[in-house]
N, C-alpha and C positions, 0 to 999 in steps of 0.2 A: 526528430533528428537528435543524434547523440550530442553530448556536451563537447566532445573532442572535435566533431565535424563542425559544430557551430563556432568553436574557437578558431579552427583553422581558417574558416571562411572569413571570420572577423579579422584575423591577421592579414589575410590576403587583401581585404578592403583597406586596411591601414597602410600596407605597403604601396598599394596603388595610389592612395590619397597623398602619401608622402613623396612620390616620384613625380616631378614636374612633367606634364605632358609636352609633346613635341610642339604644340601650337604656342606654348609660352616661352620657348627658348629664343633668346634674343638673336636676331640675324642682322648683321651690319651690312649695309649696302656699300659697295666700293666707292660710290660718289661721296659718302660721308667722310672718307679718309682723304679725299682730294681737296677738301676745303682748308681753310686756314687752321694752323695748329691749335689756336685758342678755341675755335669753334669745335674742332674735333675732340679736344680734351674736355670741353664743357659737355658735349654729347656723351662722351665716354663716362664722365662723372655722373651725369644724370642716369645713364643706363646702369652704372654700378649701384647707385642709390636704389633704383627700382628693383634690381636683382636682390640686394640685401633686404629690402622690404618684403619682397615675395618670399624669400627664404625664411625670414622671421615669421611671417604669417603662416607659412606651411609648417614650420617647426611647432609653433604654438597650437595650430589646429590638430596636428597629428598627436602631440602629447596629450592634449585635452581629450581627444577621441579615445586614446588608450586608457586615460584615467577614468573616463566615464564608463568605458567597457569593463575595466577591472572592478569598479565599484558596483556596477549592475550585476556582475557575476557573483560577487559575495552576497549581495542582497537576494538574488534569486536562490543561491544555495541555502542561505539561512531560512528563507521563506519555505522552500521545499522541505528542508529537514524538520522545520517546526510542524508542517502539515503531516509529514510521515510519522513523526514521533507522536503527535496527537492522535492520529488514527490507530497506531499500534497500542498506545496507552488506553485508548477508548475500547479497543477490542479486548484487551486483558481485563479491564474493569467490567465490561458487559458480559464477558465469559464467566467471571466470578459471580456476578449478579444472577446470571442464568443458572449457574450451578446451585446457588442458594434457592432460587425459585423451584428448581427441579427437585431438590432434596426435601423442601418443606411440604411438597405434595404428599409425601409418604410418612411424614413425622406423626401426623395424627392417627394414621392407621396402625402404627407400631405401639401406641399406647404406653409411652415411656419405657419401652423395652430397651435397656441399655445395650445389650449385645446386638440386637438387630439394628438399632440406630447407629452403633459404631461401625457395623459391617456396611451399612448404607453410606456413611460418610467416607469410609475407605474407598468404596467403589466409585464415588463421585469425584474423589480427590486425586485418583491415580493419573488421569490424563492431563493434569494441569500442574506443571513444575513450578509455576510462580505462586501457586496457592500452597502455603506450607501447612496450614491447619484448617480444619472445619470443626466447629464447636456448636453445641446446642445447650442453652442455658434456660433454667426455669424462671419464674417470675421473681424469685428472690436473688437472682444472679448466681445461683449455684449451678455447676456444670452437670448435665445429664449424660452427654456422650461427646467424644471427640476422637480425632484420628490417632491419638497417641495413647489410647487406653482410658483408664478412669482413675488417675492418681488423686491425691488430696490437693485439689486445685484451689487456689485462693478465690474468694468471692469477687465478682466483677461488677457488683451493683453500682460502684462509683465510676465505672468507665463510661465515656461519652457515647460510645457505640451501643451501649446497653440502655442507658437512661433516656436517650432520645426517643425510643420506641414506647416508653411508658405513657407518653401523651396521646397515643393512638395513631391511627393512619397505617397505610400499607405502602411505604416507600423505602427505598434503600438509603443507607447512610454510609459515608466514608469518613473515617476518623483522621485526626492528625497523627503524625509519626509517633510511635511509642515502642517500648521494649517489653518482652514477655517477663512476667513475674516469676516464672519457673523455667527450668531447662536453660537454654542459651540466652544471650542478650542481643541477638540479632534484631535490628530495628525492623518494624513492619507497620503497615496500615491495615485497619480492619474495615471490611464492608459487611454490613449487617442488614437483616430484614426481620420483621416480626413474623411469628408463627401464630396464625389466627385459627380459632375453633369454628365449629359449625355456625355459631351465632355471631361470628366476627369478633369474638372476645380474644384478648391477648393470652396466649398459652405459654409463650416463651420467645426467645430470640435466637436466631441461627446466625453464625458469624463465620466469615472466611478471612483468614489472615494472609495478607500478601507480602512476600519477602521483598523488601526494598532493594537490597543488592541485586537480586535476580531481575527485578523490573528495570533497574538502572542499567544492568548489563544488556538487556534487550534493546533499550534506547541507544546504548553505545554501539551495538552492532549495526544499527541503521546509520549512525554518524560515520564511524570508521575514519576519523580525522582528529589528529592530536591537537589541532588548533581550535576545535569546537567544544564548547561546554554547554550542557543543558541543565535547566533548573525547572522543577515542577513546583508550583506555588499553590497553596490551599486558598480557598476563598477568604480566609481570615487574614491573608497576607503572609502567613508563616511558610517557610520553605519546607516542602515535603521530602524531596530528595534531589540529588544532583547526579549527573552523568558526565564524566566518570564518577562512580559512587564514592562519596566521602561522608563520614558521619556528621550529622548536623545537630547542634545543640538545640533542644526543644525551645521554642519561642523565638528562634532566629528569623528575622524578617528580611526580605530581599531589599537591598539598599536602593535599587533602581526604582522601586515603587514608593520610596519616601520622598521623591521629588514633588515639590508643590505644583499644583495645577497640571498634573501629567494626564493627558487624555488617553485612555485605553478603551479600545473597542473590542470586537470579537477577534480581530487579527490586525497586525500592523508591523511597522519597522521602527526601531529606536537605535540610538547610538549611546552606548554606555561609556562615558569619557570623563574621568577614568573610572574603572571598577575598583572595588576595595583591594583587589590583588594588584592594582597598578596597570592593568591591561586595558587598552582601548579596544572595545568590541563593537561589531555590527550585530545588533540583536533583532531577531524576529520572534513574534509571539502569536500564539493562538489560544483560544478559549474553549474549554469543554463545559458548556453550560449545564448539561445534565449532571455533571459531577462537581461543579463548583471549583474547577481547577484551571490553571493557566500554565502553558508550556512555553518557556523562554529558551531560545537557542541563540547562543552568541559565538561568533567566530572572531578570532584575533585579527585585527586589521593590520598588524605590523607586517606580516609577510606580503600583503597586498601593497602596502606602502613601499616596502623594499623593492618589489617587482616594478612598481611604477617609477621609483627612483632610478633603478638600473636602466629602464627603457629611456628615461629622460636623459641620462648620461650618454647612452648610446646615440640618441638623436642629436645631442649637443655635439658630440665628436663628429658625427656624420655631417651635420649642417655647417659646422665650423670648417671642416675640410672642404665642403662645397664652396663656402664663402671665400676661403683662401684661394681655391683654384680660380674662382671668378675674378677675384681681385688681381691675381697674377695675370689672368688673360687681359683684363682692362689695361694694366700697366704695360703689358707686352704690346698691345695694340696701339697705345699712345706713343710709345717710344720706337717700336719697330712695326711699321705698317705692313712690311713685306711678310711678316709672320702670320698674316691672315690665313694663309693656306694651312698652317698648323692648327689655327682655331677651327677651321672647317673640318680638319681631321679629327679633332677632339669631339666635334659635334657628331660625326659619324660613329665614333666609339660610344658616345652616349646613347645614340639610337640603338646600337647593337646591345648595349647593356639593358636598355628598356625592353627590347624584344626578348632578351634572355630572361629578364624578370617576369615578363608576361608568360613565357613558356613555363617557368617554374610555378607561377600561380595556377596555370592551366593544369599542370601535373598534380598539384595539390588537390584541386577540385576533382580531377579524374580519379584520384585515390580515395575519395570519400565513399562510404558505403551507401549513401543516399543518392537516388536518381534525381537530377535537377532538369526540369523541362520548362522552357519559356514559351508561352502560348499567347497568341493574339486573341482579341475579342471574338474573331470569327472562327477560332479553332485551329489556326495554322501554327505549326511548330517552328518557332524562330530560333531557338537555341536548345541544345540537348547535351547533357553530361550524364552518361550512364553510371550507376553505382555498382560497386564490385559485388554486393550481396543480392542484387536483383536480377532475375532472369528476364530477358527481353524477347518479345515475339518476333522481332525483325532485327537485322544487322543495324549497327549504330548509324552508318551513313545513310540509311534509308528513312530515317526520321526527319532529317532536316528539310524544311520547306514543304512538308506534306501536311494534309489536314489530319486532325486527330482521329477522325472516323476511319481513315485509311490505314492506320497503324495499330489500332486497338479494336478489340471485340465490340460489336454494336452496342450491347447494353452498357459496357464500361465507358465507351465513347460518349453516349448520351448523358451518362452521369457526370463525366468530366466537364462536358460543355455546360451542363446545368450549374455546376459549382463555379465554373469560370464566370458565367453571367452573374451569379449571386455575389461572387467576390467583387466584381466591378461595380455592381449596383450598391452594395453596402460599404465598399472601400474598407472591408475588414477581412481578416484571415478566416477561412472556412476549412473545416476538416471533415473527412469521411473515411470510412474503412471499406475495403474490398476483399472478397475471398475468391481465390482461384486455385486451380489444380495444376501442379507442375507435370513434367513428363512422366514421373513415376506415380501419377494419380494421387499424390499427397497434397493435403490442404495447405495452402499458403495464405497468410493474411498480410495485408498492406494497409498502411495509413497514409493518406494523401492530404497534404496541407497546401491550400491554395492561398497565395499571398499576392496582393496587388503591387505591381511595379510601376504603374502609371495609369493613365486613363484608358489605355487600350491593350495593356499587356499584363499577364499574370504569371507568376513563378509557381510551378508545381513541384513540391518536395515529396518524394515517394520513399517511405521507410518500410522495411520488412519487419513486421511485428509478430511473426509466427512464434518465436520463442516466448514472447510475453503472453500471447494468447494461450499457448500450451500450458504455461505455468499457472495462468488464471483458472483454466479448466481443472487442472490437477488439484489446486487448492480448494476449488468449489466442491469437487468430489470428496476430498478428505474431510471437509466441514460437514458433509451431510451423510456420511457412511461410516459404519463401524469397521475399524481397521482389521479386526480379527476375522469376522465372518463375511465382510464385504456387503453386508445387508444395510439398508437405510437405517440411520440412527434415529434418536428421539426427535431431533429437529425436523428431518425430512418426513418422519412418520406423522407428526402433527400437521405438516403442510399437506400431505396426501390425504389425511383424514378430513381436513377442511374441504379439500376439493371433492372428496367422495360425498360428503354431506350436501354440498352445493349441487352436485350433479343429481343426487337422489331426489332432492326437493324440486329441482327444476324439471326433470323429466319423469317424476313420479315413479321412480324405480327404486326398490329397496336396496339398501347396502348394509352389510353386517361387519362388526368389529369383533375379533376373537382375541382374547388375552390368554397367554399360555405361560404356565410356570412348571418347570421340570422337577418332578418329585424324585428325590434320590440323587440329584446332581451334586449337592454339597458333600455327601458321603464319598462319592467317587473323587471329587476334587481334593478332599482332605486326605483320603487314603492313597491315591495314586499320584498326587501332585498337580501343580498348575499346568504343566505341559500336557498331561492327559486330559485335564479339564478343558484346556483350549481346543484340543483335537476333538473332544466330545461336542463342544459348542459348534465347531465347524461342520461336523457330521449332522448335527441337529438342523443347522441352517440349510444344508444341502437337501435333506429329506423334506423340509418344508417347501423349498423351491419346487421339488418334483411333484408335490401333491397339489399345490395351488395352480391357478391359471396364470398366464403371462400378464393378464390385465390386473391381477391382484397384487397386493403389496405385502411383503414379509419384512418385518423390522425387528431389530434387537434393541430392546429398551434399556435393560441393565442386567448384568449378571446372567442368570438363566431365565430371564423373562423375555418373551417374544410376543409379537402381535401380528395379526393378519387382517388386512382390510380387503374384504371381498365385495366387488361391485356387482350390482344386479343380483343380489343374493338375499332372499328373505329368511325368516327364522327357520323354516323347515329345511331349506337348502343348506343353511348354515349348520344345522345339526348334522346333516349328512357329511358336510365337510369336516366337522369335528370328529366324526367317527373315522374318516379316512386319516386325519392327522393323528389321532390316538393310535390307530393301528400301525401307521408308519413309524411313529416315535416309540412305540412299544417293542419294536424289534431289537435284537441284540446289537451292541455297538462293539466293533473290533478296535481295541486300543493297544495294538502291538501284542505283547504277551498276555494281555488281560482282556476280558470281555465284561461289558457293563450292560445292565438292563434297567431302563428307566420307564417311568410313566409320566403322562402330562395331565395337569389339571387345566381345563379350558373353560373360560367364561365367554358368554355370548351377549352382545348388545346389538340390536338392529335399529336402523333408522328407516322410517320415522317412528316405529313402534315404541322404542325405549327412550328416544330423545332426538332432538334436532340440533344439538350443538356438541362441540368437541368434549367439553368437560363432563357433560351428562353421560355421553356414551362411554367415555373412559371410566367414569365412576361405576356405571352399571356393569360394564364388562369386568372390572376389577372385583366388584362385590360378587358377581356370578362365579368368577374363578375361585375366590376364596371359599364360597359356599360349596362348590364342587369339591375342592380340596378337603373340607371338613367332612363331607359325605363319604368320600373315599376312605378317609382315616377311620370313620365310624364303622364302615363296612369291613375294613381290615381287622379292626378290634373285635367285631362280632364273629368274624370268621375264625379268629384265633381262639375265641372262647369255645 
């Protein structure tokens, strides 16, 4: 359910709680007025004291409920923002680490070739705006290649992100904030990994520089609240960055962490009172154990206090008015018994006001986008409030008093009854999702939350989550596919290759991996421009799709490198597939006013002949591809002689 709908329903509950029910309205019997004046006055005085006491209790109860509700809202917001920012920061850091691991697989093959290493770093750095630099250093801390060329760069042997890998091991490292020694002075943090040789010896260090203002801006986009401030703290206790971003003096520690005996777990809530800037904040924090970081999200409590104070003043005026009216009624009844009829008239007006208030609350509930259904333990619909965003299989009036199996499809009704029983047995909220087709045969997704209302009743809250599901599917596709060619990217390629190896070994059917590198692509890209190069890559991808079977996988790994995973394909069949691919890719390419002619160097690795794990097959296919490329070059040179 959305936050707005939850707040509206909470306000409805508070209004109902603050309005005295009809059963508690004092009704004076005419016989009481026929007694002696002293007795009548004493009874009226006692009634007045009881009314004042009830109003006082009702006022204190309603204000406390609102105060608790407001404080719970700010706690939930800061906890949610802390989790969201932690997940976003983790994804950026893991993406940078994955980039380092992807790059270093090719570093040893390039044999310190600065030009090829620089090209590789550029290719890996393009899709990551938060990674400002990729650098590769030798064992002395001198730069070999980076994404900004090869200037006279200062030695980095003294940097912590370099020296930490001299002790050995194959782990990532994240540094404290620092500024570059050349070019601009934008603060950054470095994530580094060692580059190991065939014998696990250290060959160098590869580093990704993450721009702190860009990372802070991403966290700020999640927050979008001027009263919220985020702080990312290193495991050493030093502040790494803030959002909104402000420069931090190196060595600055978070004052909140300086409290004595402050217990900090993986996540929790704190109150920073007061902060160094004089602001009282509600703070939530989460820990990133894999990176040694903590994310603190604090929201200024002053607006909440102002809102609570405004509500308290409103309630004070309201209950003071009610008390004054009650006092006036008591005085009027004591002095003028014949005005009892006017008191009865006021009682009727109060009933009408209560009915109008109930109708307003019903209108608010009816306007909510969520569908609310109250169901008994036996599955009978006791109450029903349709949501504006949910389509119903029956008219609204046909739900009331009917069994759930009579108004819902059979499979959905069984599932609802199962969760109703589970909710009542556990006395805890249960959640499940349901997929359905609307009248246009379009998929619709719903989330159903089952909450216990008592020993025999359950409230079902139905939310339409189609938009959220659609967004999740789109993000998943973007994370596993190349945006230019729509082919699977390296992440999905490795997953498919692992599946192919598992299937090959389980069912004893061979599978083959083809590595392709397009000869002549760089010349076309350099001479005709990147737009022509992009179009050429799309045509190459289309031809590969036409040649292979639907069960096979075609992936773009990087630049002009492609791979094909052929299921149930042995070495001989794979060679035939290579011939088809070479013939298809060797045809001319129409690039507008220009025509390009390329050839492909293809390497083959078969499972289980050449290996039974991903790394072995990739290495064999890559070596086979480069061997084929060298043979083609030698044949070309002999033909030229």
